[in-house]
C-alpha positions as CSV (number, residue, x, y, z in Angstrom):
1,M,-9.2,-24.9,10.4
2,Y,-5.1,-25.7,10.3
3,K,-6.0,-29.6,11.7
4,T,-8.3,-29.6,9.1
5,A,-7.4,-28.8,6.3
6,A,-3.7,-30.5,6.9
7,R,-6.0,-34.0,7.2
8,H,-7.0,-33.0,3.5
9,L,-3.5,-32.4,2.7
10,L,-1.7,-35.4,4.4
11,F,-4.2,-37.6,2.5
12,A,-3.7,-36.4,-0.9
13,Y,-0.4,-36.8,0.0
14,L,-0.1,-40.4,0.6
15,S,-1.2,-41.4,-2.4
16,D,2.4,-40.8,-3.5
17,V,3.5,-42.8,-0.8
18,E,3.2,-47.0,-1.3
19,D,4.2,-50.1,1.3
20,I,6.1,-53.0,0.1
21,L,3.4,-54.2,-2.5
22,A,3.7,-50.8,-4.5
23,Q,0.0,-50.1,-3.4
24,P,-0.7,-46.6,-2.4
25,L,-0.9,-46.4,1.2
26,R,-4.5,-44.1,1.2
27,R,-6.5,-46.8,-0.6
28,K,-6.3,-49.3,2.6
29,P,-9.4,-48.2,4.5
30,L,-7.3,-48.4,7.6
31,Q,-5.5,-45.9,6.7
32,N,-8.3,-43.0,6.3
33,P,-8.9,-42.5,10.6
34,Y,-10.4,-39.1,9.9
35,E,-13.2,-37.9,8.1
36,I,-11.7,-37.0,4.5
37,R,-13.9,-34.8,2.7
38,Q,-14.5,-36.2,-1.3
39,Q,-13.9,-32.4,-1.6
40,F,-13.6,-30.1,1.2
41,I,-14.8,-26.5,0.7
42,G,-14.2,-24.1,3.7
43,Y,-14.7,-20.6,5.1
44,L,-12.4,-19.1,7.5
45,G,-14.1,-15.6,8.9
46,G,-12.9,-13.6,11.3
47,E,-13.1,-9.6,12.7
48,A,-9.3,-7.2,11.5
49,E,-6.3,-8.9,13.2
50,T,-7.2,-12.0,14.0
51,G,-4.4,-14.1,12.5
52,K,-6.6,-15.4,9.2
53,S,-3.5,-14.7,7.2
54,A,-1.1,-16.4,10.2
55,V,-3.5,-19.6,9.7
56,I,-2.8,-20.0,6.0
57,H,1.3,-19.1,6.1
58,S,0.9,-22.4,8.5
59,M,-0.9,-24.2,5.6
60,L,2.1,-22.9,3.7
61,T,4.8,-24.4,6.1
62,F,3.3,-27.5,6.5
63,A,3.6,-27.9,2.9
64,D,7.1,-26.4,1.8
65,K,8.1,-29.5,4.6
66,W,6.3,-32.2,3.0
67,G,8.3,-31.4,0.1
68,R,5.2,-29.9,-1.5
69,A,5.1,-26.1,-2.2
70,G,3.1,-26.6,-5.2
71,S,0.1,-27.8,-3.8
72,V,-1.1,-25.5,-2.0
73,E,-2.6,-22.4,-4.3
74,R,-3.0,-18.5,-3.3
75,I,-5.0,-16.5,-5.3
76,A,-6.4,-12.7,-3.9
77,F,-8.6,-10.4,-6.0
78,T,-6.1,-7.3,-5.4
79,G,-2.2,-8.0,-5.8
80,V,-1.9,-6.4,-1.9
81,A,-4.0,-8.6,-0.2
82,A,-2.8,-10.9,-2.8
83,M,1.8,-10.2,-1.6
84,N,0.7,-10.4,2.0
85,I,0.1,-14.4,2.1
86,R,3.1,-15.1,-1.2
87,A,-0.2,-15.8,-3.6
88,K,-1.4,-14.3,-6.9
89,T,-4.0,-12.4,-8.4
90,M,-6.8,-14.1,-9.9
91,H,-6.5,-12.5,-13.2
92,S,-2.6,-13.1,-12.9
93,A,-3.3,-16.9,-11.8
94,R,-6.0,-17.9,-14.6
95,L,-5.0,-15.5,-17.6
96,L,-9.0,-13.5,-17.0
97,K,-9.9,-10.0,-18.7
98,I,-9.0,-7.2,-16.5
99,S,-13.1,-6.8,-16.3
100,G,-13.2,-9.8,-14.6
101,N,-15.4,-11.3,-16.6
102,G,-14.2,-14.4,-19.1
103,Q,-10.0,-15.3,-19.8
104,R,-8.3,-13.1,-22.1
105,S,-7.0,-16.6,-23.5
106,G,-6.9,-19.9,-22.9
107,P,-4.4,-22.4,-20.6
108,N,-0.8,-22.5,-21.3
109,K,0.7,-26.0,-20.7
110,Q,2.5,-25.1,-17.8
111,M,-0.3,-23.3,-16.5
112,K,-1.8,-26.7,-16.6
113,T,1.2,-28.6,-15.5
114,D,1.2,-26.1,-12.1
115,F,-2.5,-26.7,-11.4
116,A,-2.4,-30.3,-11.5
117,Q,-0.2,-30.7,-8.7
118,V,-3.0,-28.4,-6.8
119,V,-4.7,-30.0,-4.1
120,L,-5.8,-27.2,-1.9
121,T,-6.6,-23.6,-3.4
122,I,-6.9,-20.9,-1.2
123,V,-8.6,-17.7,-2.2
124,D,-8.3,-14.5,0.4
125,E,-9.9,-11.4,0.7
126,I,-13.2,-13.2,-0.6
127,S,-15.2,-10.7,0.9
128,M,-14.8,-8.0,-2.3
129,T,-14.7,-10.8,-3.9
130,D,-17.9,-10.1,-7.0
131,Q,-19.2,-13.2,-8.4
132,A,-18.4,-12.0,-11.9
133,L,-14.6,-12.3,-11.1
134,L,-15.2,-16.2,-8.8
135,S,-17.6,-17.7,-11.5
136,S,-14.7,-16.8,-14.6
137,T,-11.6,-17.9,-11.9
138,D,-14.3,-21.6,-11.3
139,L,-14.7,-22.0,-14.9
140,A,-10.9,-21.5,-16.0
141,S,-10.3,-23.9,-12.8
142,R,-12.6,-27.0,-13.8
143,D,-11.7,-26.3,-17.8
144,M,-7.8,-27.3,-16.7
145,T,-8.9,-30.6,-14.7
146,T,-10.9,-34.2,-15.5
147,S,-13.3,-33.0,-13.0
148,P,-15.4,-30.3,-15.0
149,R,-18.5,-30.5,-12.7
150,Q,-17.1,-29.6,-9.7
151,F,-15.9,-26.8,-8.2
152,M,-12.6,-25.5,-9.2
153,G,-12.6,-28.7,-10.7
154,G,-13.0,-31.0,-7.7
155,K,-9.7,-29.0,-5.8
156,H,-10.0,-28.7,-2.0
157,T,-10.9,-24.6,-2.1
158,L,-11.0,-22.6,1.3
159,L,-12.7,-19.4,0.8
160,C,-11.1,-16.4,3.6
161,G,-12.4,-12.9,4.5
162,D,-14.4,-11.0,6.7
163,W,-18.1,-10.2,5.4
164,S,-18.1,-7.1,7.8
165,Q,-14.9,-5.1,5.8
166,L,-14.8,-4.7,2.1
167,P,-17.6,-5.3,0.4
168,A,-17.1,-6.1,-3.5
169,V,-17.1,-2.8,-5.6
170,C,-19.1,-2.8,-8.8
171,G,-20.3,-6.1,-8.6
172,S,-22.8,-8.5,-6.6
173,P,-21.0,-10.1,-3.6
174,Y,-20.2,-14.0,-3.1
175,G,-23.4,-15.0,-1.1
176,Q,-25.7,-13.0,-2.5
177,Q,-28.3,-12.6,-5.7
178,I,-27.8,-14.7,-8.6
179,Q,-25.9,-18.0,-7.2
180,P,-25.8,-18.8,-3.4
181,R,-25.3,-22.3,-4.2
182,L,-21.8,-22.1,-3.7
183,Y,-22.3,-20.7,-0.2
184,N,-24.7,-23.6,0.3
185,A,-22.1,-26.2,-0.8
186,V,-19.4,-24.8,2.5
187,N,-18.9,-27.8,4.2
188,F,-16.3,-26.6,6.7
189,V,-16.5,-23.6,8.5
190,V,-14.3,-21.7,11.5
191,F,-14.4,-18.1,13.0
192,L,-11.8,-16.4,14.7
193,T,-12.8,-14.4,17.8
194,E,-9.5,-13.3,19.2
195,N,-7.5,-9.9,18.3
196,M,-4.3,-11.7,17.9
197,C,-2.8,-8.1,16.5
198,A,-3.8,-5.9,18.7
199,A,-3.7,-8.1,21.8
200,Q,-1.4,-6.2,23.9
201,D,-4.1,-2.9,23.7
202,A,-7.5,-3.8,24.7
203,A,-9.1,-0.2,24.1
204,Y,-8.2,-0.6,20.6
205,A,-9.1,-4.0,19.5
206,N,-12.3,-3.4,21.1
207,I,-12.6,-0.1,19.3
208,L,-12.4,-2.4,15.7
209,S,-14.5,-4.8,17.2
210,E,-17.9,-2.5,17.9
211,L,-16.6,-0.6,14.2
212,R,-17.3,-3.8,12.5
213,W,-21.2,-3.9,13.5
214,G,-21.5,-0.4,13.2
215,R,-21.5,0.5,17.2
216,V,-19.0,3.4,17.3
217,S,-19.4,5.9,20.7
218,S,-17.7,9.7,19.9
219,D,-15.0,9.4,22.9
220,A,-13.8,6.0,20.3
221,L,-14.0,8.5,17.0
222,A,-11.7,11.0,19.0
223,R,-9.4,8.3,19.5
224,L,-9.2,7.2,15.7
225,N,-9.2,10.6,14.5
226,S,-6.0,11.3,16.7
227,R,-4.6,8.6,14.1
228,V,-2.0,7.4,16.2
229,V,-3.0,5.2,19.0
230,E,0.0,4.5,21.8
231,L,0.6,0.7,22.5
232,P,2.0,-0.2,25.6
233,S,5.9,-0.6,26.1
234,T,6.5,-4.4,24.5
235,S,10.2,-3.6,23.5
236,E,12.3,-0.8,22.4
237,R,13.0,-2.3,18.6
238,T,9.6,-2.4,18.1
239,S,7.2,-0.5,20.4
240,T,8.2,3.1,18.4
241,F,7.3,1.6,14.7
242,F,3.0,0.2,15.4
243,R,1.0,2.5,14.3
244,P,-1.9,1.2,13.6
245,L,-4.0,3.7,10.8
246,V,-8.1,3.7,10.0
247,V,-8.1,3.7,6.1
248,A,-11.5,4.8,4.5
249,T,-12.7,4.1,1.1
250,N,-10.4,4.0,-1.3
251,K,-12.3,7.8,-3.2
252,I,-11.8,9.0,0.3
253,R,-8.2,7.6,-0.1
254,C,-7.4,9.0,-3.0
255,A,-8.9,12.7,-3.0
256,I,-7.0,13.3,0.7
257,N,-3.6,12.0,-1.2
258,K,-4.2,14.4,-3.8
259,L,-5.3,17.0,-1.8
260,M,-2.5,16.8,0.5
261,T,0.0,16.3,-1.8
262,F,-1.1,19.3,-4.1
263,S,-1.7,21.8,-1.2
264,V,1.4,20.7,0.9
265,C,3.4,21.5,-2.8
266,T,2.2,24.7,-4.0
267,E,1.9,26.1,-0.8
268,M,5.7,25.2,-0.1
269,S,7.2,25.7,-3.5
270,L,8.2,22.2,-3.8
271,P,8.8,20.1,-6.6
272,L,6.5,17.4,-7.1
273,Y,6.8,14.5,-9.5
274,E,4.4,12.5,-11.2
275,I,5.7,8.6,-11.7
276,R,2.9,6.9,-14.1
277,A,3.2,2.7,-13.9
278,E,4.3,1.3,-17.1
279,P,1.2,-1.3,-18.6
280,N,2.1,-4.1,-20.5
281,E,0.5,-3.7,-24.1
282,K,-3.1,-5.3,-23.7
283,S,-3.2,-2.1,-20.7
284,R,-2.3,0.3,-22.3
285,Q,-5.2,0.8,-24.7
286,I,-7.5,1.0,-21.2
287,F,-4.4,3.7,-20.0
288,Q,-6.4,6.6,-20.4
289,H,-9.7,5.5,-19.4
290,I,-8.6,5.0,-15.9
291,I,-5.7,6.9,-15.4
292,N,-7.2,9.3,-12.8
293,A,-7.7,6.6,-9.9
294,N,-9.8,8.4,-7.3
295,D,-12.8,6.7,-7.4
296,D,-13.5,3.4,-5.8
297,L,-13.2,1.1,-9.2
298,T,-10.6,-1.7,-7.5
299,Q,-9.8,-3.2,-10.7
300,R,-7.1,-1.9,-11.0
301,I,-3.3,-0.6,-9.3
302,P,-4.1,4.1,-9.5
303,L,-1.6,4.5,-12.6
304,R,-0.6,7.9,-11.5
305,L,1.8,8.5,-8.5
306,Y,2.3,12.0,-7.1
307,S,5.0,12.1,-4.7
308,F,7.8,14.8,-3.0
309,I,10.4,14.5,-1.4
310,G,9.2,15.0,2.5
311,M,6.2,12.9,1.7
312,P,5.1,11.1,4.4
313,I,3.5,7.7,3.7
314,I,2.4,4.3,4.9
315,V,4.4,1.2,3.7
316,T,1.0,-1.5,2.9
317,R,3.1,-4.5,3.1
318,K,6.5,-5.7,4.7
319,P,9.8,-5.2,3.1
320,P,11.7,-7.9,3.8
321,Q,14.5,-5.6,5.3
322,L,11.6,-5.2,8.4
323,A,11.0,-9.2,8.8
324,D,13.2,-8.9,11.9
325,L,11.3,-6.0,13.6
326,K,7.8,-7.6,13.9
327,A,6.4,-4.2,12.5
328,T,2.7,-4.2,11.7
329,A,2.7,-3.6,7.8
330,Y,-0.5,-0.9,7.8
331,G,0.7,0.8,10.4
332,T,4.7,1.4,9.5
333,L,4.9,5.3,8.6
334,G,7.8,6.6,6.7
335,T,8.8,9.2,4.7
336,I,10.0,9.7,0.8
337,I,13.7,11.0,0.8
338,G,14.5,10.5,-2.6
339,Y,14.7,7.9,-5.3
340,Y,17.0,6.2,-7.5
341,P,18.2,7.3,-10.1
342,P,17.9,10.8,-9.0
343,A,14.7,12.6,-9.9
344,N,17.0,15.5,-11.1
345,E,18.9,13.9,-13.0
346,A,15.8,11.5,-14.8
347,E,14.7,12.2,-18.2
348,S,11.1,14.5,-17.6
349,V,9.0,16.9,-18.2
350,Q,6.8,19.2,-17.2
351,V,3.3,19.6,-17.2
352,E,1.0,21.7,-15.6
353,S,-1.8,20.7,-13.6
354,E,-3.8,22.9,-11.6
355,D,-2.1,26.0,-9.9
356,I,1.5,23.8,-9.7
357,V,3.8,22.7,-12.4
358,V,4.2,18.9,-12.0
359,T,7.3,17.3,-13.1
360,R,6.7,13.8,-15.1
361,L,9.7,11.4,-15.2
362,L,9.4,9.4,-18.3
363,K,11.1,6.1,-16.9
364,T,9.9,5.0,-13.2
365,P,12.8,5.2,-10.9
366,Q,14.4,2.1,-9.7
367,L,14.1,2.5,-6.0
368,I,12.1,5.2,-3.3
369,F,14.0,5.3,-0.5
370,V,12.1,5.4,2.7
371,R,12.5,6.7,6.2
372,L,11.1,4.9,9.2
373,H,9.3,7.1,11.7
374,D,11.2,6.4,15.1
375,C,13.3,4.5,14.0
376,D,17.4,5.0,14.6
377,R,18.9,1.9,13.7
378,V,20.6,0.8,10.3
379,L,18.3,-1.5,8.4
380,V,20.2,-1.3,5.0
381,P,23.9,-2.0,5.4
382,G,25.3,1.1,4.0
383,F,22.2,3.2,4.1
384,G,21.4,5.5,7.3
385,A,19.4,5.1,10.7
386,G,15.7,3.7,9.1
387,V,15.9,4.1,5.5
388,I,15.0,1.2,3.6
389,E,14.1,1.0,-0.6
390,I,11.4,0.0,-2.3
391,P,11.5,-2.4,-3.7
392,K,14.8,-4.6,-2.0
393,I,17.6,-3.5,-3.8
394,S,19.1,-6.0,-6.2
395,A,22.1,-7.2,-6.3
396,T,23.5,-5.6,-9.5
397,L,22.2,-2.3,-8.3
398,S,23.9,-2.4,-4.5
399,T,27.3,-1.4,-5.6
400,S,26.0,2.0,-7.8
401,V,23.1,3.0,-5.6
402,V,23.2,6.4,-4.3
403,C,21.0,6.9,-1.0
404,P,20.3,10.4,-0.4
405,G,21.7,11.3,3.1
406,C,23.5,8.1,3.8
407,E,26.9,7.7,5.2
408,G,28.8,4.9,3.4
409,S,26.0,4.4,1.0
410,G,28.6,3.6,-2.3
411,G,29.8,7.0,-2.6
412,G,27.0,9.2,-1.2
413,S,26.8,12.1,0.8
414,S,27.1,12.1,4.4
415,N,25.3,15.3,5.0
416,T,21.4,14.8,6.2
417,S,19.9,17.6,4.1
418,E,17.6,15.5,2.3
419,I,16.2,14.2,5.4
420,V,16.1,17.3,7.4
421,L,13.9,18.6,3.9
422,A,11.9,15.7,4.5
423,T,11.4,16.4,8.3
424,N,10.6,20.2,7.6
425,T,7.9,19.0,5.2
426,V,6.2,16.7,6.8
427,S,6.0,19.3,9.8
428,N,4.6,22.0,7.9
429,A,2.3,19.9,6.5
430,I,0.7,19.1,9.2
431,V,0.3,23.0,10.3
432,L,-1.0,23.0,6.7
433,L,-3.4,20.8,6.5
434,D,-4.7,22.1,9.7
435,S,-5.4,25.5,8.6
436,D,-7.1,24.2,6.1
437,S,-9.4,22.2,7.7
438,D,-11.0,21.4,10.9
439,I,-8.7,18.4,11.8
440,K,-6.1,18.1,14.2
441,P,-2.7,16.9,14.1
442,D,-1.0,14.3,16.2
443,S,0.0,16.2,19.2
444,D,3.4,13.6,19.1
445,A,4.0,14.1,15.7
446,D,6.3,17.1,16.5
447,A,7.7,15.9,19.0
448,D,9.4,12.5,17.8
449,S,10.8,14.4,14.9
450,D,14.7,13.6,15.3
451,V,15.8,17.0,14.5
452,S,14.1,19.9,15.9
453,T,12.5,22.2,13.5
454,N,13.8,25.5,13.7
455,S,17.9,24.3,13.2
456,S,15.9,22.1,10.8
457,Q,14.9,24.9,8.9
458,R,18.8,26.7,8.8
459,Q,20.9,23.7,8.1
460,S,18.4,22.9,5.0
461,S,18.5,26.2,3.5
462,Q,22.5,25.8,3.8
463,T,23.0,22.4,2.6
464,H,20.2,21.3,0.1
465,Q,20.4,23.1,-3.2
466,P,17.7,22.0,-5.1
467,P,18.5,21.1,-9.0
468,R,17.7,24.0,-11.7
469,H,14.5,22.5,-12.9
470,T,13.5,22.5,-9.1
471,Q,14.5,26.1,-9.2
472,I,12.3,26.9,-12.1
473,V,8.9,25.2,-10.6
474,S,9.5,27.3,-7.3
475,S,9.5,30.0,-8.7
476,V,6.0,29.7,-11.2
477,A,4.7,28.6,-8.1
478,H,5.8,31.9,-6.3
479,R,4.4,34.0,-8.8
480,R,0.9,31.5,-8.9
481,K,0.7,31.6,-5.2
482,V,1.5,35.9,-5.7
483,V,-1.2,36.5,-8.5
484,R,-4.1,34.2,-6.7
485,W,-3.6,36.4,-3.4
486,M,-3.6,39.6,-5.7
487,N,-6.9,38.0,-6.9
488,E,-9.0,37.7,-4.0
489,H,-7.9,41.2,-3.0
490,E,-9.0,42.4,-6.0
491,V,-12.8,41.2,-5.2
492,I,-12.6,41.8,-1.8
493,H,-10.7,45.1,-1.2
494,G,-10.5,46.2,-5.1
495,E,-7.8,47.7,-6.8
496,K,-5.6,50.6,-4.8
497,G,-2.7,49.6,-3.3
498,M,-2.9,45.8,-4.5
499,F,1.0,45.8,-5.6
500,S,2.4,47.3,-1.9
501,K,0.1,45.0,-0.2
502,A,1.5,41.9,-2.4
503,V,5.1,43.0,-0.8
504,D,4.1,43.7,2.9
505,Q,2.2,40.3,2.9
506,F,5.3,38.2,1.1
507,P,8.4,39.6,2.6
508,A,10.5,36.7,1.4
509,L,9.8,36.6,-2.3
510,F,9.9,40.4,-3.0
511,N,13.6,40.7,-1.4
512,S,15.4,42.9,-3.5
513,A,17.3,46.5,-2.0
514,T,14.8,48.5,-2.2
515,R,11.3,48.8,-2.4
516,A,10.7,49.8,-5.3
517,A,12.4,47.4,-6.9
518,N,9.6,45.1,-5.4
519,L,7.0,46.9,-6.5
520,A,8.4,47.2,-9.8
521,K,9.0,42.6,-9.8
522,A,5.2,43.1,-8.1
523,V,3.4,45.0,-10.9
524,D,5.6,42.9,-13.9
């Protein structure tokens, strides 16, 4: 696929090269030894981790080396897929409506100028692109060229994706129903068959291959449910960063995230922060309609992020700080250890949600600090071991940012209270989720911790002083926890002895000097 695409790119580049008679070289038949199609429409397929993105990057490198970076256009359906190949979303590249049905405005002069330089258009994750969106992208492309009767305005086109992975959501998959003409117009097909990313883990690669066709055994499921697949040691710098994870549907993922964050924060009396995205003016009108991203709608990113200090996360794309580590982007685990500006100093309001008080930040933090799992290297100068910032820190912020728990970070505290608290929270969250469900945590979750749980809890209680609004949230959460337990106790055992049993049930909360004082507190 790379050779074929490169030939078509090179053939187009020759139009800029002239001989001594000032004639374009490509007009001479002898300068066209390869079969160059009038319009190349290719399809690059293959299962997960076979290297489709690597092929795309090789084409981008080829164009860059020729000084024609603008000749290869990369577009994708989702923002994450677009970022993985240095691309734009279809919506932004063609000024499409949020629904994907038509343009919100016509192309401006700059768009037409840029598109005139395009030789090859690469559409990634074609399997999840429904026909309405692809059709709108096609029509918008035709309007910007002198070949309106050809697909994508006559530009060479490469469609990439795996039909056995993510299907189109709430739409018609390309190649099915409505109009199969584009499928029939494909004139070059390549399937990648060798798993490159998991080449050193044959068992995991085999599970992915079998799962792709709907074949999975109980042993394979047990291994996938263990969440962490061990890799043979390849290098001390990379092996501990690789944590392949199995991701379910967007609906299940959002449900698990919300359940986990609310359950952990309620049980452990942690402050829960709500960070809202800042939509543009055209998006504000539909903000309330899709604010709860808890289903399979993938037309937009979630507009609310719930998080807490100590929350385990997955780095879904590779930050620049991880480039030299060769860490797999979707397998890099981390823990949130803070925000910039600090959440306890940011302007916020408290809102009640279910059984917990949520602190809603009125302004989106500029940075989120993440500590990578099992990393003992300094990745960002001035930060602690394994700590990175998302997004990458800008030059204007580099002198003023204070990283929690990082030594030499522009005046930051040298203690590791936030990191210790994060370690405790992750460990306790695993225990909590295990007690509430049949899900078994991975056995090495605690063994890999940098600080032992018992000593960490003592150090955390001594060094970490929660801000004032955190104390308020904690007291409210404690009260609701006790009231909930008392209501359940009353239904089962009746009202007799309810307050005294509550005092015995929660000794950490009822810690006054006398039992009478504790009983009075329970009655209140």
